[in-house]
C-alpha positions, 0 to 999 in steps of 0.5 A: 133664659139665664141672665148675667152671662156672655154670648154663647161662644166656646172659646173667645180670644181678645188680643192686647198687643202692647202697654197703654193701649186698650184691649181690641173689641172681638171682629164678630159682631154680638147677638142684638140682645146679648147679657152684659155680664157674667160670673167668672168660675175660674181664672188661670195664666198661662205663658208667664216664667218668673212671675207666679200665675195667682200673682198674676190674678191678684194684679189683674184685680179680678177673682173668682166669683166676681161678675164683670163686663168685657170692658172689666176684662179689658180693663184687668188686661191693660192694668197687666200690660200697663206694668212693663212686665210683659211684652203682650197680654192676651186673654180668653174666656169660655162658658162653663156652667153658669159661668166663664172660665177666664185665662189670661195668656202672658209673655214676659218682657225682658227684665233688668238688674237694679242698680241703686246708683247713689244710695248710700244710707240703705243697703241693697237688702233694704231697699229690696226688701222694701220693693218687694213689700210695696210693688206686686209681681217684683221678681227682684228684676226691673222692666224696661219702662212702665208702672212697676218702674215708676212704683219702685221709684216712689218706694225709694222716694219714701226712703229717702223721706224716712231719713229727711233726705231731700232729692228727686229719684230718676230712674234710666236704662244703661249699659252694665259697667262691665259686661254687655248686659243693660241695668236699670239704674236709680239716682238722686237727683241733686245728692250733695254727696262726694267720695272722701277717700277710696281704699284698695282692699289687696296690697297689688292695688295699693301698691299700683302708682298709676291706680294712686294716679287715676284715684282723682277720677273719684276722690272729691267726686260726687258719690256715684256707684256706677262711675266706681264700678266704671273705675273697678273695671277700666283701672283695676281689672286690667291691672290683675288681668295683665299679672295672671289674676284671671278670676279675680273678685273686684267689688262690689264697692262699700260705701260708708257715710261720714262727716265731712272734714271740709264741711262738718254740716254736709256728709261724705263717703268712705269708699272701699274696693274688696279684691279677692285676687285669687291664684295667677295663672299661667298660659297653655295655649290655644286651639283653633277650629275653623280657620281656612284664611289664616294658619295656626301657627300665625294665630298663635302669634296674635296672642304674643306670649308662649306656654308658660308664660303668665297669662296676660288677660289684657294680651288675650283680649288684644289677641281676639281683637287682632284676629277679627282686624285681621279678618277684616282687613281681607274682606271678613265683615262677618267673622264671628270668634267664639272663645272657650276658656279652660281652667286647670285650677291644679296647675292654675294654667289657662287654655282656650279653644276658639271657634272661627266663623269666616262668614262670606268675603266682601268686595268693594261696591260703590261709594256715595259721598254727601256734603262735599263741593265738587272738587272735593269728592273728587279729591277724596275719590282720587285718594281712596284706594279700594276699587271696585270689585276689589276685596274690601279693606276694613282697616283701610276704611276704618284708619281713613275715618279716623283721618277724615274726623278733621280736614286734612291736607292728605286727602284734600290738599291745599283745597279750603274745606269746611265741615264740622261732623264726619259719619261714617258707615257700611251698606253690606249686600249680603247676596252679592257680598258687596259692602257699599261706603257711605260718607257724609260732612256737615 
């Protein structure tokens, strides 16, 4: 009888369901006198896309030739799942000769761009090299949580210590300054660095009085790359977009440490914002698809440009928003626009193909009001202008919601009404195509 061998099961699958949890034991009962351990003759990984399989095996702490128990394999799965880069870690093993063949089955979790908010002492390349040298399975991005995030923070703390810089490293998952994605931001708490000056890398930005008026948003403030990126997106990009520079390259910001003129013992940061405007484009028009409610001529009018005009990117964006808002006023709450830009770089023209999916038309359902007195609720209901069964007007709903942020005579008259907070929601019924209005006063 062979020793050091698991029960003779052709294939045993044990599921691990989440970081920080122990792998579950097999559901079937093992024989009363089952051997305690077995030799690993092979380890493989399936399901990995970003991370090489051999690195995953190394991170598990197991290797071919090890004699292991089921609990040790569970522990290896625990270590992998605790990193945060996998949304699930499963494993199975099967008898192979005198040992077992072990397979880790992984599902990779979402990862996010790294942002080092106030580390001007180091370049991103230097930080990335330090992380890759210390953090196993690092792919250049960060999971949303888990041990790997903490390991990255430890690397940053060691880098700070190498320059005798004091401060705790914190991290948080934030929306990108531009776009719809998320990023993992690392910051140094208590950093005394402040922005001493801001320079723009293009004449249009340097000559803009509006930008000059907004410089105090940055100058004299704590150094923060995120704050600078917001400034680029909210202040600089609209300036160029409105002039037809739809492909302008703005940033990333370059920080240079200098002695603070007002306090020589402290360092300050001079910020340079590179800008490459590129070509200015003119407007060529839109091809509309999928709209049955509005004719193309009416949709064209929402853009407020004619062929040959400077392609004002702000008017273009406002046009898409206005179309969605107009559909909402007619009860189409699920309308979706897919805009595809077509750049003619030779002629410096831009046109769009826009596909509209209108979705169902919603009608008014119930109105649920909480937190008001009986008389105040009666007055609000009398002022509400959409009857049950009527086509729902989302524009009217949003306008009234803005009006109700604080008690208003236009709704409540001279009735004394007091509330500190106001919440408003829509509750669509996708089967009946009705929508309930929920208003809460506290």
